[in-house]
N, C-alpha and C positions, 0 to 999 in steps of 0.2 A: 621434522617429526610429523607423523600421520595422526590427525585427529579423528576420533570415532564419532560418528553423527546419527542420530535417529530422526526420521522424517515423520512428522506428526500431521497426518491427513494427506489424501491423494486426489484431491479436487483440482480445480482449474489452475491454481498455483502450485500446489504440492507436486503433481506429477512433473512439472517442469523443475522443481527443486531436486527431485530424484536424479533427473537427467544432469543437472548441474553438479550435484555431489559426485555422480560416477565419473564426471569429466575431470574434475580436479584432482591431480596427483597426490595432494597433501590431505585428502579427506577420504574416509571409508565409511561407507553406508553400513552401519551396524544393525539397524532395525527399521520397521515402518509401522506406524499405528493407523489404523482404519477404523471408521465408526460403524460400519455395517457388516454383518456376518458373510455377505456374498463376496466381499473382498478379501477376507481372511483366508489365509492359506494359499493365496496366490503370490506368484513372483513378483517383486517390487518393480523389476523392469517391465514386465507385462503391463502393469498398472501404469507405468509412465509412458508406455508406447514405444520402449526401446527393447533392446536385446535382453535376455535374461541376467539377472544379477546375482543369483543364488542367495537372495535375502527374502524370506518369506513375510508377508504382512500379517499383523496380528491385531486383535482388539483388546489384548492384554497390556494395559498401561503399566502395571506393576512389574511385569516381566521385562519390559523395555527399560524402565528406570532402574531395575536391578542389574543391568548390563553396564552400569556407571558410565554411560557416553560422556564425551567432552561437551556436547552440545546438542540441542534439540532445534530442529527447524520447524516452528509451529506456524501452520498456514490454515488451520481450521477456521471456517467463517465464524465471526463474532458479531456481525451487525444486528443479528435477532437473538443473540445468546450471550450478551455481554457478562452477565454474572457467571455463567458456566465457563466462559473463556478465562476470566479472570482467576476462577478457582483452578483451572487446568495450570495456568501459569504459576500460581502459588505453589502447587503441588510438585512442579518439576523444579522450581527453584529451591524448595526446601530440601529436595533430594540432593542438592549440590551439583545440579546440571545447569550449564549456561544455556540461554535461549535467545535465538533470533527468531523475531515473529512479524507477521504481517498484520496483526490485529491484537487487541482493540487499538484503533489508530490514535486514539487520544493519548496513549502512553508514549507516543513519539515525543511529545513535549508537553507533559500535563499541567505545568505550573500556570494557573490562572485560567485553565480550561475546565477542570473537574475539582471538586472539594478534596482537600487533602486526605480525609478520611477514606476516600475512594481508592486511593493510591498507597496509602500507608500500609495495607496488608501485604502488597507486592514488595515494598521496601523491606518489611520485616522478614518475608520469606527469603528474600535475596540475602539479607544479613545472616539469617539462621544457616542457610546453606552455603554461604560464602560463593554466591553465583551471580551472574550478571544477565540482565534482560535488555535487549535493544530492539525496539519496534521501528520498522521501516518498510520501504518498498520503492515503487516509482511515483505514487500519488496517493496518500501523503508519502513523502520520501524524496528520493534524489532529485526529481524534477522540480521540487520547491525547497530543498535544502541546500545542498552543496552546488548544484548547478547554478542557482542564482547568486549564492554567496560568493562563488568563484568569480562571476561576472562582475560583481561589485568591486573587486580588487583592482580595476582598471577605470574607476571613476573618479572625478575631481569632486562631484557635488551629487548627492542623492535626494531627489524629492519623493520618488515612488518606486517601489519595486513590485511589479505585477507578475505573478506565475499563472499561466493558463493551461488548462487541458482542452483541447479542441478534438474531439473524436466522434465518429459514427459509431454508435453502439449496436447496429443492427446485426453484426456478426458474433456479438457477444453472448453465448449460450448460457445464460443464467437468469431463468424466469423469476425466481425469488427476488434478486436484486432489481431487475428491470421493472417488473410489475408490482411487486409487493412493497419494495422499499423505496424505489425512485418514482413510482406512479405512473410509468408509461403504460398506455392502452387503458387508462382509467378516466372517468369524466374529469374535466378541469375544475369542476366545483368540489371534487374530493380532495382532501389533503392527506398525501401519502406520508409515511414515516419520515423520510428525508426532509420534508418541508414542515414538519411540526415545529413550533417555536423553540429555538435553541439547538436543534438537532445539527444544523449546518455548522454551527459554532462549536458543537462538541466534537464533530468529526474533522473539521479543518481549522479550528481555532488554534490547535497546535502548530500548524503550519505558520500562520502569520506571527504568533508569538515566538517561535523559534527564529524566525527570520529576524524579528526584531532584536531579539536577544544576541544573534550573531552580529547585528550591526550596532549594537550597544544603545538601543532605543527602548525607553519605557513607554508602553502603550497607555492611552487613557481608557481604551475599551475596545470592543469588537462588535461590529454591526454585520447584519447579513440581508441579503435581498435575492429574490428569485422571480423569474418569468418563465411561463410555459406556453407552447404553441400547440394548436390541434392539428391532426392528420387530416388533410384535404380530401382523402378518400381511404377506404380500408386497403391494408396491405400487410404482407407477412414478412417477418424477421425470423432469425434463428431460434429465438425463444418462443414465439408464438405469433398471434394475429393482433394487429392494431386496428381497431374499428375507426371509420371516419368520425371526426369530432372528438376523439378521445387524444390525450397527451402524447405528443410524438417529438417534442423538442423541449429542452430545458437549458436555461442559463442562470447561474446563480453566481454571487459574489460573497465572500467572506472578508470584511475589510478591517484591518488593524488600524486604529484611529490615533492621532496624536495632534492636539492643538486645532481640532475641529477639521482635520483633513485627513485623508487615507495616506498612509505611508507604506503599508505593507498589504497587498491584496491577493487573494486566492480566488480565481475565477474559472468556472468550468463552463463549456459551451458543449453540449451533448445533443446530437441529432440521431434520429433513426433513418433519416433520408437527407441527401445532400442539398435538395431544394427547399428545405425548410430553413427558416431564419436567414434569408439572404443577406440581411443587413447586419447580421452578427459576425463576429470573427471568424474567419475562414482558415482551414489548416494549410500548413505547408506539406505538399504531398498527400497521402491518403488521411493523415492525421497524426497528432502528437502533442508536444508540449512546447509551450513559448514562454520565454522570460522577457518582459519589457522593463527596462530601467530608464526612467525620466529624470533628467538631471543635466549634468555636464561631464561628458556628452551624453546623448541619448542612444540606448542600445535596444536592439531586438535580436533575440536568439532563439532560433527554432531547432527543436530536436524532433526529427521525423522518425516514424517508427514503421518498420516492416519486417515481418519474419519470413523465413524461407518458403513458408507456404503462402506468401503473398498477403497475409493479413496483418493489419496493424493491431488488432485486439490480441492476436497470438504474441506479437511482440510486446506488448504492454504486460501480458502475464509472465512471459519470459523475464522481462526486466524486473518485475517485483521478485520474482523467485531468486534471480541471480544477485540481485542488490543484497539480499539475505545471505545467500551461500557464500558470496566472496567476501562478506564480512566476518565470517565465522572465526578465521585466526585472530583477527583484531579483537573481537568480543572475548574470545577465551583468554587472550593475553591482558584484557583490561581489569581494573579493579572491581571488585564486587559491587552491585547495585543497579538501580535503574539508569541506564545509559541514554544520551540522546547524540545525534549526529555531531554536535558540538564537542562531544567527548572523545571521538575516535580519530585516529589518524587518517590520512587519505587512503581510501580503499581502491585498489586497482584490480585489473584483470591479471595479475601476476601468475604465471604458470598456464595460462590459457591459450598462448599463441599456438596456432596450428603448425604441425611438424612437416606438413607437406600438402 
C-alpha cells in the first residue's frame, strides 16, 4: 500500500525529507507546506535540490490537510517557537493525520521532562483525530535511543550508559541556532538560550529518561552542566564570523541520576575548530555519535557520519530526515496517541537497497 505524505517545511531537514519520500517506493509526496511566499508555487523537487517531482509547494495549510494525507513529516524549527509548533501539531492531529516530527524535542519522551498540562493538549488532539505523533531524529533520537539500547542487549552488568555527540559545527549553516540559541560568537559572560537554567534538561532530559525507561530504571532526578571555550583569534564559519575571545566550543552533559551517581548521560562536545578543547573527547573520523557502556563488559560504539558531499553535518541532517521518513509506515500502523521509540517495532531501511 502506498502512503500519501505531506512535507511540512523545506529547511535544513525538510529538503532531505522530500528527497527521502521521493526515494521510497511505498510513499507518495502529496503536498509540501512552506512558510514564505517566495517558496510557494515552486516545485518540491527544486526546493529539495533534486529533479522536478510535479508537486507544488504552498503556504495554504488548510488545503494540504483537506487532501487527507496518511502522514505529515513536520520539520519546522521549534526551538524559538515552541507554542506555535505545538499548535501546528495539535491542528494536524485533530484533522486525523498521523505525524512524524523532529520537534519539539521534549515530546520524544515527555514524562518527567515537562508538566503534564503542556502535553495533554497534544494527547487530546491525537485522541480526537484518532492519529499518532512520533518525535525523533538523530539526536535526540536514534543515536541515543535504539542505538544504545541495542548495545545494552549484550551486557552482563550496566553501571552507566553515556551517549555523546562529537561534532564540528563550522559547516552547519544555521546562524539562528549557532549564534542565538547556542551562543557561539557571543561573549563568554553572556548566557545564551541553550544554557539558561533548565533548558538543557528540557531539550535532552527526554533522552536520559527514555534510556532509563528502556532499561527499567527509575531516576531520582536529572542534572546538567556546561563549559565553553573562547576563540583564540577571529575566524569565519559557514554561518558567520567568530571574533577572538567569543564562544567557539561548547561541552555539556545532562545526567540521569540514581542513588547519587549518573546512570544515563547525554553529552555533547561541539567545536567550531578542531584545535579547540584538545583534552575533550575527540571524534572517530570527521565527527559523529558515540555510545559508551560502562559495566561488564565495557563497550565503546562509534557511529561515523559523512555524506556524499563529504560533510558530516549534511549526513546528520539526512539522518534526522530519514529517521522520520523511514518510520512513517510503522507510525501509521501504530495505535493513536503520543508515541515514543519504545512503542515502535524495529524500523529498517526496507525497500531502500539500490538496484544497481
